[in-house]
C-alpha positions as CSV (number, residue, x, y, z in Angstrom):
1,E,-32.6,-103.9,-48.0
2,S,-34.0,-107.4,-47.5
3,F,-31.6,-109.4,-49.7
4,L,-28.6,-108.2,-51.5
5,S,-27.6,-111.5,-53.2
6,W,-27.7,-111.2,-57.0
7,A,-30.2,-114.2,-57.3
8,D,-32.5,-113.1,-54.5
9,F,-32.0,-109.2,-54.8
10,D,-34.8,-107.4,-52.9
11,V,-34.3,-103.7,-52.1
12,V,-37.1,-101.1,-51.9
13,A,-36.6,-97.2,-51.6
14,Q,-38.7,-94.1,-51.2
15,C,-37.8,-90.3,-51.5
16,A,-36.4,-88.8,-48.3
17,E,-38.0,-85.8,-46.7
18,G,-37.1,-82.7,-48.6
19,Y,-37.0,-84.7,-51.9
20,H,-39.8,-85.5,-54.4
21,G,-40.3,-88.0,-57.3
22,K,-40.5,-91.9,-57.4
23,A,-37.5,-93.7,-56.0
24,L,-36.1,-96.5,-58.3
25,V,-33.7,-99.3,-57.3
26,Q,-31.7,-101.0,-60.1
27,K,-29.8,-104.3,-59.3
28,C,-26.2,-104.4,-60.1
29,H,-25.0,-106.3,-63.2
30,K,-22.7,-108.7,-61.4
31,G,-21.8,-109.7,-58.0
32,G,-19.7,-107.3,-55.9
33,E,-21.0,-104.2,-57.7
34,P,-23.3,-101.6,-55.9
35,Y,-26.9,-101.3,-56.8
36,T,-28.0,-97.8,-58.0
37,L,-30.8,-95.4,-56.8
38,S,-32.6,-92.8,-58.9
39,G,-35.9,-91.0,-59.3
40,C,-35.7,-88.6,-56.3
41,S,-34.6,-84.9,-56.5
42,A,-34.6,-82.0,-54.1
43,F,-37.4,-79.5,-54.4
44,T,-37.2,-75.6,-54.0
45,C,-39.5,-73.5,-51.9
46,S,-40.8,-70.1,-53.1
47,E,-41.1,-66.9,-51.0
48,P,-44.4,-66.0,-49.5
49,K,-46.4,-63.4,-51.3
50,D,-48.2,-61.6,-48.4
51,V,-45.6,-61.1,-45.6
52,P,-47.0,-59.6,-42.4
53,F,-45.5,-56.2,-41.5
54,R,-44.1,-57.5,-38.3
55,Y,-41.7,-59.9,-40.2
56,Q,-38.3,-59.1,-41.8
57,Y,-36.3,-62.0,-43.4
58,H,-33.2,-62.7,-45.5
59,V,-32.9,-65.7,-47.9
60,Y,-29.7,-67.7,-47.9
61,S,-31.1,-70.9,-49.6
62,L,-34.6,-72.0,-50.7
63,A,-33.5,-75.6,-51.6
64,T,-35.0,-78.0,-49.0
65,P,-31.9,-79.9,-48.1
66,S,-30.0,-76.7,-47.3
67,F,-33.0,-74.4,-46.6
68,S,-31.8,-71.3,-44.7
69,V,-33.8,-68.1,-44.1
70,A,-33.0,-65.6,-41.3
71,V,-36.1,-64.0,-39.7
72,R,-36.3,-60.9,-37.5
73,C,-39.4,-59.2,-35.9
74,R,-40.2,-55.6,-36.1
75,G,-40.9,-54.0,-32.7
76,H,-41.2,-56.1,-29.5
77,N,-42.3,-59.7,-29.8
78,S,-43.4,-62.4,-27.4
79,S,-41.6,-65.5,-28.9
80,V,-38.6,-66.5,-31.2
81,P,-39.3,-65.9,-34.9
82,K,-38.5,-68.6,-37.5
83,A,-39.0,-69.7,-41.2
84,I,-40.6,-73.2,-41.9
85,P,-39.6,-74.9,-45.2
86,C,-42.3,-75.9,-47.7
87,K,-43.6,-79.5,-48.1
88,K,-43.8,-79.5,-51.9
89,E,-41.9,-78.2,-54.8
90,G,-42.7,-74.5,-55.5
91,E,-44.8,-74.0,-52.4
92,P,-43.9,-70.9,-50.3
93,F,-42.2,-71.3,-46.9
94,T,-44.1,-70.1,-43.9
95,L,-43.1,-67.5,-41.2
96,S,-44.0,-67.8,-37.5
97,G,-43.1,-66.4,-34.0
98,C,-43.6,-62.6,-34.4
99,L,-46.5,-62.2,-32.1
100,P,-47.1,-58.7,-30.6
101,L,-45.9,-58.1,-27.0
102,E,-48.7,-57.3,-24.4
103,C,-47.7,-55.3,-21.3
104,I,-49.2,-56.1,-17.9
105,S,-51.3,-53.3,-16.4
106,P,-49.8,-51.8,-13.1
107,L,-53.1,-50.1,-12.1
108,N,-53.7,-52.2,-9.1
109,T,-50.2,-51.8,-7.7
110,T,-48.4,-49.0,-5.8
111,A,-46.6,-48.1,-9.0
112,A,-49.7,-46.4,-10.3
113,L,-50.1,-44.3,-7.1
114,G,-50.3,-40.6,-8.0
115,Y,-51.4,-41.2,-11.6
116,V,-54.8,-41.1,-13.5
117,V,-54.3,-43.7,-16.4
118,Q,-56.3,-44.4,-19.5
119,E,-55.5,-47.7,-21.3
120,T,-56.5,-48.0,-25.0
121,S,-54.1,-50.8,-26.0
122,R,-51.3,-52.6,-24.2
123,T,-50.0,-54.6,-27.1
124,S,-46.7,-53.6,-28.6
125,D,-47.9,-53.2,-32.2
126,S,-50.6,-50.7,-31.2
127,F,-49.6,-49.6,-27.6
128,H,-51.6,-46.6,-26.5
129,V,-51.7,-45.8,-22.8
130,T,-52.0,-42.1,-21.5
131,A,-51.6,-40.8,-17.9
132,K,-51.7,-37.5,-15.9
133,C,-50.7,-36.7,-12.4
134,A,-53.5,-37.3,-9.9
135,E,-54.8,-34.6,-7.5
136,G,-52.2,-33.8,-4.9
137,Y,-49.4,-34.7,-7.2
138,I,-47.2,-32.5,-9.5
139,G,-45.0,-33.1,-12.5
140,K,-45.5,-34.4,-16.0
141,A,-46.7,-38.0,-16.3
142,K,-44.8,-40.3,-18.6
143,V,-45.7,-43.8,-19.8
144,D,-42.9,-46.3,-21.0
145,M,-44.0,-49.5,-22.8
146,C,-42.6,-52.8,-21.4
147,T,-39.8,-54.4,-23.3
148,K,-40.1,-58.0,-22.1
149,P,-43.0,-60.4,-22.0
150,D,-45.1,-60.5,-18.8
151,T,-43.8,-57.2,-17.5
152,P,-45.9,-54.0,-16.8
153,Y,-45.5,-50.7,-18.6
154,K,-43.8,-48.0,-16.4
155,L,-45.3,-44.8,-15.0
156,S,-43.1,-41.9,-14.0
157,G,-42.8,-38.1,-13.7
158,C,-45.3,-37.4,-10.8
159,R,-44.5,-36.7,-7.2
160,P,-46.6,-35.7,-4.2
161,M,-47.0,-32.0,-3.5
162,V,-45.2,-31.1,-0.2
163,C,-46.4,-28.4,2.1
164,V,-44.1,-26.4,4.4
165,A,-44.8,-25.3,8.0
166,P,-46.1,-21.8,8.5
167,K,-43.8,-19.1,9.9
168,E,-43.3,-19.2,13.7
169,I,-45.3,-16.1,14.1
170,E,-48.4,-17.9,12.7
171,T,-48.0,-20.9,15.0
172,Y,-47.9,-19.1,18.4
173,S,-51.5,-20.2,19.3
174,Y,-51.0,-23.9,18.4
175,D,-49.2,-27.0,19.5
176,L,-48.5,-29.0,16.3
177,T,-47.5,-32.6,15.5
178,E,-46.5,-33.1,11.9
179,A,-46.8,-36.7,10.7
180,S,-46.7,-36.0,6.9
181,L,-46.5,-32.8,4.9
182,E,-47.1,-34.6,1.5
183,V,-50.6,-33.5,0.3
184,P,-51.9,-37.0,-0.6
185,S,-51.1,-38.2,2.9
186,F,-51.2,-34.9,4.7
187,S,-51.3,-35.4,8.5
188,V,-50.8,-32.6,11.0
189,T,-52.6,-32.5,14.4
190,A,-53.2,-29.2,16.0
191,R,-54.1,-28.2,19.6
192,C,-54.8,-24.7,21.0
193,K,-52.2,-23.0,23.3
194,T,-54.8,-20.3,23.9
195,K,-58.4,-21.5,23.6
196,A,-60.6,-22.7,20.7
197,L,-62.8,-20.3,18.9
198,T,-66.5,-20.8,19.6
199,G,-67.9,-23.7,17.6
200,Q,-64.6,-24.5,15.9
201,T,-62.1,-27.3,16.2
202,P,-58.3,-26.5,15.8
203,K,-57.0,-28.1,12.6
204,A,-54.4,-27.8,9.9
205,L,-55.4,-27.6,6.2
206,P,-53.1,-28.8,3.5
207,C,-51.6,-26.4,0.9
208,T,-53.0,-26.1,-2.6
209,Q,-49.7,-25.5,-4.3
210,D,-46.4,-27.3,-3.9
211,G,-44.1,-25.5,-1.5
212,D,-46.9,-23.4,0.0
213,T,-47.5,-23.3,3.8
214,Y,-50.4,-25.3,5.3
215,T,-52.9,-23.2,7.1
216,L,-54.2,-23.3,10.7
217,E,-57.6,-22.4,12.1
218,G,-59.7,-22.8,15.2
219,C,-57.7,-21.0,18.0
220,Y,-57.7,-17.5,19.5
221,P,-54.7,-15.4,18.4
222,A,-51.8,-15.5,20.9
223,S,-51.0,-12.3,22.8
224,C,-48.2,-11.1,25.2
225,T,-48.9,-9.3,28.4
226,S,-47.3,-6.1,29.8
227,P,-44.4,-6.5,32.2
228,H,-44.7,-5.5,35.9
229,K,-44.4,-1.9,36.8
230,E,-40.9,-2.4,38.2
231,A,-39.7,-3.9,35.0
232,E,-40.8,-0.8,33.1
233,D,-38.7,1.6,35.3
234,G,-36.4,3.5,33.0
235,Y,-38.5,3.0,29.9
236,M,-41.0,5.0,27.9
237,V,-43.3,2.3,26.3
238,Y,-45.8,2.5,23.4
239,E,-48.0,-0.6,23.0
240,G,-49.3,-0.6,19.5
241,N,-50.3,-4.2,19.4
242,K,-49.6,-7.1,21.8
243,L,-50.9,-9.8,19.5
244,M,-47.9,-12.2,18.8
245,T,-48.9,-12.3,15.0
246,R,-48.9,-8.5,14.8
247,F,-46.6,-7.6,17.7
248,D,-45.9,-3.8,17.7
249,V,-44.5,-2.5,21.0
250,T,-41.7,0.2,21.0
251,A,-39.8,1.8,23.8
252,T,-37.2,4.5,24.5
253,C,-35.0,5.0,27.6
254,G,-36.6,7.3,30.2
255,D,-35.2,10.5,31.5
256,A,-31.9,10.0,33.4
257,Y,-31.4,6.6,31.8
258,E,-28.8,5.7,29.1
259,G,-28.6,3.1,26.4
260,V,-30.8,1.9,23.5
261,A,-34.2,0.5,24.5
262,Q,-35.1,-2.9,23.0
263,V,-38.4,-4.8,23.1
264,S,-38.4,-8.6,22.9
265,M,-41.8,-10.4,22.2
266,C,-42.8,-13.1,24.6
267,K,-42.0,-16.7,23.6
268,E,-45.3,-18.2,24.9
269,P,-48.8,-16.7,24.8
270,G,-49.8,-15.0,28.0
271,E,-46.2,-14.2,29.1
272,P,-44.9,-10.6,29.4
273,Y,-42.8,-9.1,26.6
274,Q,-39.2,-8.2,27.7
275,L,-37.6,-4.7,28.0
276,S,-33.8,-4.3,27.9
277,G,-31.0,-2.0,26.9
278,C,-31.5,0.9,29.4
279,F,-29.5,1.5,32.5
280,P,-29.4,4.4,35.0
281,G,-27.0,7.2,34.2
282,N,-24.3,7.8,36.9
283,C,-22.8,11.1,37.8
284,T,-19.2,11.4,38.9
285,V,-17.7,13.6,41.7
286,P,-16.2,16.9,40.4
287,S,-12.4,17.3,40.5
288,K,-10.7,18.5,43.6
289,K,-10.4,22.1,42.4
290,Y,-14.2,22.3,42.2
291,S,-15.1,20.1,45.2
292,E,-12.4,21.1,47.8
293,A,-14.6,24.1,48.8
294,Y,-17.4,21.6,49.9
295,N,-17.8,18.9,52.4
296,L,-19.9,16.3,50.4
297,T,-22.1,13.5,51.7
298,V,-23.0,11.2,48.8
299,Y,-26.1,9.0,49.1
300,S,-26.6,8.1,45.4
301,L,-24.9,9.1,42.2
302,Q,-27.5,7.4,40.0
303,R,-29.2,10.2,38.0
304,P,-32.8,8.9,38.7
305,K,-32.1,8.8,42.4
306,F,-29.4,11.4,42.7
307,S,-28.8,12.5,46.4
308,V,-25.8,14.5,47.6
309,T,-25.6,17.1,50.3
310,A,-22.9,19.9,50.1
311,Q,-21.7,21.9,53.1
312,C,-19.3,24.8,52.5
313,A,-15.8,23.9,53.7
314,F,-14.6,27.5,54.2
315,A,-17.9,28.6,55.7
316,P,-19.3,25.6,57.7
317,H,-22.5,27.5,58.6
318,L,-23.4,27.6,54.9
319,Y,-24.7,24.9,52.6
320,G,-24.3,24.8,48.8
321,Q,-26.2,22.8,46.3
322,A,-25.3,19.6,44.3
323,V,-27.0,19.6,40.9
324,P,-27.3,16.2,39.0
325,C,-25.3,15.8,35.8
326,K,-27.1,15.8,32.5
327,A,-25.4,12.8,30.9
328,D,-23.8,9.5,32.1
329,Q,-20.3,9.8,33.6
330,E,-20.3,13.6,33.7
331,P,-19.5,15.3,37.1
332,F,-22.4,16.8,39.0
333,Q,-22.2,20.5,39.6
334,L,-21.7,22.4,42.9
335,R,-23.1,25.8,43.6
336,G,-23.2,28.3,46.5
337,C,-19.8,28.0,48.3
338,P,-16.8,30.3,47.6
339,L,-13.9,28.6,45.7
340,G,-10.2,29.0,46.3
341,E,-7.6,30.9,44.1
342,C,-4.6,29.9,42.0
343,K,-1.2,31.4,42.6
344,A,1.0,32.9,39.9
345,P,4.2,30.9,38.9
346,D,7.6,32.0,40.0
347,K,8.9,35.2,38.3
348,A,11.6,33.2,36.6
349,K,8.9,31.1,34.9
350,L,6.9,34.2,33.9
351,D,10.0,35.8,32.4
352,A,11.0,32.6,30.5
353,G,9.2,33.3,27.3
354,Y,5.7,34.4,28.3
355,V,3.8,37.7,28.6
356,V,0.9,37.1,31.1
357,Y,-2.3,39.0,31.6
358,E,-4.1,38.1,34.9
359,A,-7.7,39.2,34.9
360,N,-9.0,36.7,37.6
361,R,-7.2,33.9,39.4
362,R,-10.2,32.5,41.3
363,L,-11.3,28.9,40.7
364,G,-14.4,28.5,38.6
365,T,-14.1,32.0,37.1
366,F,-10.4,31.7,36.3
367,N,-9.3,34.2,33.6
368,V,-5.6,34.4,32.9
369,T,-4.2,34.7,29.3
370,A,-0.7,34.7,27.9
371,Q,1.3,35.1,24.7
372,C,4.8,34.1,23.7
373,A,7.5,36.8,24.4
374,D,9.8,38.2,21.8
375,G,12.4,35.5,20.7
376,Y,9.9,32.7,21.5
377,R,7.6,30.7,19.2
378,G,4.4,28.7,19.7
379,V,1.0,29.2,21.1
380,A,0.9,30.1,24.8
381,V,-1.4,27.9,26.9
382,V,-2.6,28.7,30.5
383,E,-3.8,25.8,32.6
384,E,-5.9,26.5,35.7
385,C,-4.5,25.1,38.9
386,S,-6.1,21.9,40.3
387,G,-6.9,23.3,43.7
388,H,-6.7,26.2,46.1
389,G,-3.2,27.7,46.5
390,G,-1.8,25.8,43.5
391,E,0.1,27.5,40.7
392,Y,-1.5,27.9,37.3
393,K,0.7,26.4,34.5
394,L,2.2,28.0,31.4
395,S,3.1,26.0,28.4
396,G,3.4,26.1,24.6
397,C,6.2,28.6,24.0
398,K,9.7,27.6,23.0
399,A,12.8,29.7,22.4
400,E,13.6,30.4,18.8
401,K,16.8,28.9,17.6
402,C,19.3,30.2,15.0
403,M,21.0,27.8,12.6
404,E,24.7,27.8,11.8
405,P,26.0,29.4,8.6
406,S,27.8,27.3,5.9
407,E,31.3,26.0,6.4
408,A,32.6,28.4,3.8
409,E,31.0,31.3,5.7
410,K,32.6,30.1,8.9
411,E,36.1,29.5,7.5
412,A,37.6,32.9,8.5
413,Y,36.4,32.4,12.2
414,N,37.2,30.4,15.2
415,L,33.8,30.2,17.0
416,T,32.9,29.5,20.6
417,I,29.2,28.8,20.8
418,Y,27.4,29.3,24.1
419,S,23.8,29.5,23.0
420,T,22.1,29.7,19.6
421,E,18.7,30.4,21.1
422,R,17.5,34.0,20.3
423,P,16.7,35.1,23.8
424,G,20.2,34.1,25.2
425,F,22.2,34.2,21.9
426,S,25.9,34.1,22.7
427,I,28.8,33.3,20.4
428,T,32.4,34.7,20.3
429,A,34.0,34.9,16.9
430,A,37.9,35.2,16.7
431,C,39.5,35.9,13.3
432,R,41.4,32.9,12.2
433,F,43.8,34.5,9.7
434,T,44.0,38.3,10.4
435,G,43.9,38.3,14.2
436,G,41.4,40.1,16.4
437,Y,37.7,39.4,16.8
438,G,34.7,39.6,14.5
439,R,31.0,39.5,15.5
440,A,28.2,36.9,15.4
441,V,24.8,38.6,14.7
442,P,21.7,36.6,15.8
443,C,19.0,35.5,13.3
444,T,15.8,37.5,13.0
445,E,13.4,34.5,12.9
446,D,13.2,31.0,14.1
447,G,15.3,28.6,12.0
448,G,17.2,31.4,10.3
449,T,21.0,31.5,10.2
450,Y,23.1,33.8,12.3
451,T,25.6,36.0,10.4
452,L,29.3,36.5,10.9
453,E,31.1,39.8,10.2
454,G,34.5,41.5,10.8
455,C,37.0,38.8,9.8
456,Y,38.6,38.0,6.5
457,L,39.8,34.7,4.9
458,G,43.3,36.3,4.1
459,S,45.0,36.8,0.7
460,C,46.3,34.7,-2.1
461,T,50.0,35.1,-3.2
462,S,51.2,35.4,-6.8
463,P,52.4,32.2,-8.4
464,R,56.2,31.9,-9.2
465,A,57.5,33.3,-12.5
466,T,57.6,29.8,-14.0
467,A,53.9,29.4,-13.3
468,E,53.2,32.8,-14.9
469,A,55.0,31.9,-18.2
470,G,52.6,32.3,-21.0
471,Y,50.3,34.6,-19.2
472,V,49.8,38.4,-19.0
473,V,48.3,39.0,-15.4
474,F,46.4,42.0,-14.0
475,E,46.2,41.8,-10.1
476,A,43.4,44.1,-8.9
477,N,42.7,42.4,-5.5
478,K,44.3,39.3,-4.0
479,K,42.1,39.1,-0.9
480,I,40.1,35.8,-0.8
481,E,36.7,37.5,-0.1
482,N,36.9,40.0,-3.0
483,F,39.4,38.2,-5.2
484,T,39.8,40.1,-8.5
485,I,42.6,38.8,-10.8
486,H,42.5,38.9,-14.6
487,A,44.8,37.2,-17.1
488,K,45.2,36.6,-20.8
489,C,47.5,34.4,-22.9
490,A,50.9,36.0,-23.8
491,E,52.3,36.3,-27.3
492,G,53.1,32.9,-28.7
493,Y,50.5,31.1,-26.6
494,K,47.0,30.0,-27.4
495,G,43.8,29.2,-25.4
496,V,41.6,31.1,-22.8
497,A,43.4,32.1,-19.6
498,E,41.7,31.1,-16.3
499,V,42.5,32.3,-12.8
500,T,41.6,30.1,-9.8
501,K,41.4,31.6,-6.4
502,C,43.5,30.0,-3.6
503,K,41.6,28.0,-0.9
504,T,43.5,29.1,2.1
505,H,45.5,32.1,3.3
506,Q,49.0,32.7,1.7
507,E,48.6,30.0,-1.0
508,P,49.3,31.1,-4.6
509,Y,46.4,31.5,-6.9
510,S,46.7,29.3,-10.1
511,L,46.7,30.0,-13.8
512,S,45.5,27.7,-16.5
513,G,44.2,27.5,-20.0
514,C,47.2,28.8,-22.1
515,S,49.6,26.5,-24.0
516,P,52.5,27.4,-26.4
517,E,51.8,27.7,-30.1
518,V,53.7,25.0,-32.1
519,C,55.3,25.6,-35.6
520,A,55.0,22.9,-38.3
521,E,57.9,21.6,-40.4
522,P,58.3,23.2,-43.9
523,G,57.8,21.0,-46.9
524,E,60.5,18.5,-48.1
525,A,61.3,20.6,-51.2
526,E,61.9,23.6,-49.0
527,K,64.2,21.7,-46.6
528,E,66.2,19.9,-49.4
529,A,69.0,22.5,-49.4
530,Y,69.5,22.5,-45.6
531,D,70.9,20.5,-42.9
532,L,68.6,21.1,-39.9
533,T,68.8,20.5,-36.2
534,V,65.5,21.0,-34.4
535,Y,65.6,21.9,-30.7
536,S,62.1,23.3,-30.1
537,L,59.2,24.1,-32.4
538,E,57.2,25.9,-29.7
539,R,57.0,29.6,-30.6
540,P,58.1,31.0,-27.2
541,S,61.2,28.8,-27.2
542,F,61.7,28.3,-30.9
543,S,65.2,26.9,-31.7
544,V,66.3,25.4,-35.0
545,S,69.9,25.6,-36.5
546,A,70.5,25.3,-40.2
547,K,73.5,24.9,-42.6
548,C,73.4,25.0,-46.4
549,K,74.1,21.7,-48.1
550,Y,75.2,23.4,-51.4
551,G,76.0,27.0,-50.7
552,G,74.1,30.2,-50.6
553,C,73.9,33.5,-48.8
554,A,73.5,34.0,-45.0
555,V,71.1,31.3,-43.5
556,N,68.1,32.6,-41.8
557,V,65.6,30.5,-39.8
558,T,62.5,32.3,-38.6
559,A,59.7,31.0,-36.3
560,C,56.2,30.7,-37.7
561,T,53.7,33.5,-37.2
562,G,50.9,31.4,-36.0
563,D,50.0,28.0,-34.4
564,G,50.4,25.1,-36.8
565,M,52.1,27.2,-39.6
566,P,55.6,26.2,-40.9
567,Y,58.7,28.0,-39.8
568,I,60.7,29.9,-42.6
569,L,64.0,29.0,-44.1
570,K,66.1,31.5,-46.2
571,G,69.7,31.8,-47.6
572,C,70.6,28.4,-49.2
573,S,70.5,27.7,-53.0
574,P,69.9,24.2,-54.0
575,G,72.8,23.0,-56.2
576,G,74.5,26.5,-56.4
577,D,78.3,27.4,-56.4
578,I,79.7,28.4,-53.1
579,T,82.3,31.2,-53.6
580,Q,82.8,32.2,-50.0
581,Q,81.9,30.5,-46.8
582,D,83.4,29.8,-43.5
583,P,85.0,26.5,-42.5
584,D,81.7,25.3,-41.0
585,N,80.0,25.8,-44.4
586,E,77.9,28.7,-43.0
587,V,77.4,31.4,-45.6
588,L,79.1,34.7,-44.5
589,E,77.9,37.0,-47.2
590,P,76.0,37.0,-50.5
591,L,78.0,35.8,-53.5
592,D,78.3,38.2,-56.5
593,G,77.7,36.9,-59.9
């Protein structure tokens, strides 16, 4: 816009970027009006025909002033993708920025240690890299493509094989220093504890499988030596093999030794193996009853070195013999000197429950037997005396005891108990009710009851007449022991008669079970001609008085003939004429027609 005055108007225009055509400027028609522009219009881009596979886009607007196309790359890319508008109407817009990503190779770094890699392509659109675990490594190799520019692809899945140390038994000949047990960097130094094999150097060889032991070579096998002769005392030894790798030495305890023999291999080559577990057996001194006939001099009680002298105590000019025991802590035996003798117990002890048979009372050959006497129970035991002149002991027999009879069986007696043991059984039995004395008879076996005889419990008395009403009684025997009384219900009574024995002397026995039969009232029609006064409806004491209301013959009231039946009325006529009757309206005689 050089000049805008209407006389000197000079304005030039061209189409802006994104527009096409020929720009025209038209002067205004009069001063103060705007000039006008025309001739330029926006152009529209077209979509490209051959779109590379790596691109994906979405069109929002193809018109150049508001051109908007969203672009996205397939896979990994190395820059930012974009759409570039066209320069002319109808031309296609262009795509840029989706360049394939190229991973860096890690082969010259420690990340590739343990892998054998083959690289065919490291670009993201055709990435192809394969790998396997290198020798000395185990696992399954895996390759992961990089996801960012200027970064390496990743290798994983392989780890070093690791050896383990041999068993201790295989290392006895070696001094070892383990620096690394991983196969790729395996480092174990070995020195001989024994000596090196001719022409060889001690060394450790790595394993060929993960978790296997590494192997050793170059040294003489390690071996134990035999212990000194003194250390073998008490043992019977079998040396199968003294090599530490195949050690086979067994042992048992020697004669006169106790325990369980154990063999322990040496800890270092050239040292003696160890023997343990056996100890000398020891004898003990016999008890007094066997040793009192000897004067003993004890030098050693150990079985391997047993030494005891035995001089006869009762014959000093003689010597006996001490014989070693056959097992640990058993007494040694003595022979050759005469022993003492046991005495019999007091006669009172012998008589107290035992029957004794004395075959031999001498110590050492003692032979006395016994059994329980009559009235005693158990198993008789005879115990030899502990020394010369002592009494042998009797035990095992106990007096049998009787048990008391029941309270009912004792009721007729007043008892004085002195002893319930069978050998000395003593009880007095006085009769409680009849006077005099009965007798207590001992039981026949242990735990049985003694019996009582000769006394009676007494007799029951008859109940009073009132208590007997309603019963017909037959008294056969009123003694409590053999009580025999029978009864039945009397005429006019019902039920089942029962007789109950008295509990103590001179008490009445009791009767029960019978009750009076009861008459019922006649019907209302039958009673209509009578004035009745009822005193008792029970048959045994039946009492009813009657008067005629209207007249009739003599009045007769008769009890029923059975329990629950109505009593009988006779003599009154309902509504009849009375021709003759006493002042109390009782009929005196029948009326003639």
